[in-house]
C-alpha positions in Angstrom: 17.7 -10.8 0.2 19.8 -7.7 0.4 21.3 -5.7 -2.7 24.8 -7.4 -2.8 23.3 -10.9 -2.1 21.2 -10.0 -5.1 24.1 -8.9 -7.0 25.6 -12.0 -6.5 22.7 -14.1 -7.0 22.2 -12.7 -10.6 23.3 -15.2 -14.0 26.3 -13.3 -14.7 26.5 -15.1 -18.8 23.9 -12.9 -20.5 22.8 -17.0 -22.1 22.5 -17.8 -18.8 19.9 -15.0 -17.4 18.1 -15.1 -20.9 17.2 -19.1 -20.7 15.8 -17.9 -17.2 13.5 -15.2 -17.8 12.5 -16.6 -21.0 10.9 -19.4 -19.3 8.8 -17.1 -16.7 5.3 -16.0 -17.3 4.5 -11.9 -18.5 3.3 -11.2 -15.0 6.8 -13.0 -13.4 8.5 -11.0 -15.6 7.0 -7.5 -14.6 7.3 -8.3 -11.2 11.5 -9.0 -11.4 11.2 -6.3 -13.8 9.8 -3.4 -11.3 12.1 -5.3 -8.7 15.3 -4.9 -10.6 13.9 -1.4 -11.3 14.1 -1.1 -7.7 17.3 -2.4 -6.8 19.3 -0.5 -9.2 17.9 3.0 -7.6 19.3 1.5 -4.5 22.8 0.9 -6.5 22.6 4.4 -7.6 21.8 5.8 -4.1 25.1 4.0 -3.5 27.0 5.6 -6.0 26.5 8.7 -4.8 27.0 8.0 -1.3 30.4 6.6 -2.3 29.9 3.0 -0.7 28.7 0.9 -3.5 31.4 -1.8 -4.4 31.0 -2.9 -7.7 30.5 0.2 -9.8 30.0 -1.8 -13.2 26.8 -3.5 -11.1 24.7 -0.3 -12.1 25.4 -0.9 -15.7 25.0 -4.8 -15.6 21.2 -4.2 -13.7 20.6 -1.8 -16.9 21.3 -3.9 -19.1 19.4 -6.2 -17.5 16.4 -3.8 -17.2 16.7 -4.2 -21.2 16.3 -7.3 -21.2 13.7 -8.3 -19.6 11.8 -5.5 -21.0 12.9 -7.1 -24.9 11.3 -10.3 -23.0 8.6 -8.9 -21.7 7.5 -7.4 -25.3 8.7 -10.9 -27.1 6.1 -12.5 -25.3 3.3 -9.8 -25.9 3.9 -9.8 -29.2 3.9 -13.6 -30.2 0.4 -13.6 -27.6 -0.7 -11.8 -30.7 0.0 -13.1 -32.9 -1.0 -16.0 -32.1 -4.6 -14.4 -31.1 -5.2 -13.7 -34.4 -4.7 -17.1 -35.7 
């Protein structure tokens, strides 16, 4: 899947994106996070060269990274709480 297909295939609504990632396991979330970070690096390189078509995709990608990190931390926190009980 190339970068443009990835950006297009990502859900545009925050709630849809959050619903999708909340269903995933921590390992899958970490993999998706690493992939998204790699894609962000590619987008930034395209922006420097001037070949990027949608500059808002950088901002959206950064927000998705933050969302992924938030869900990962929530799941870790919940798993630690369950271990204590």
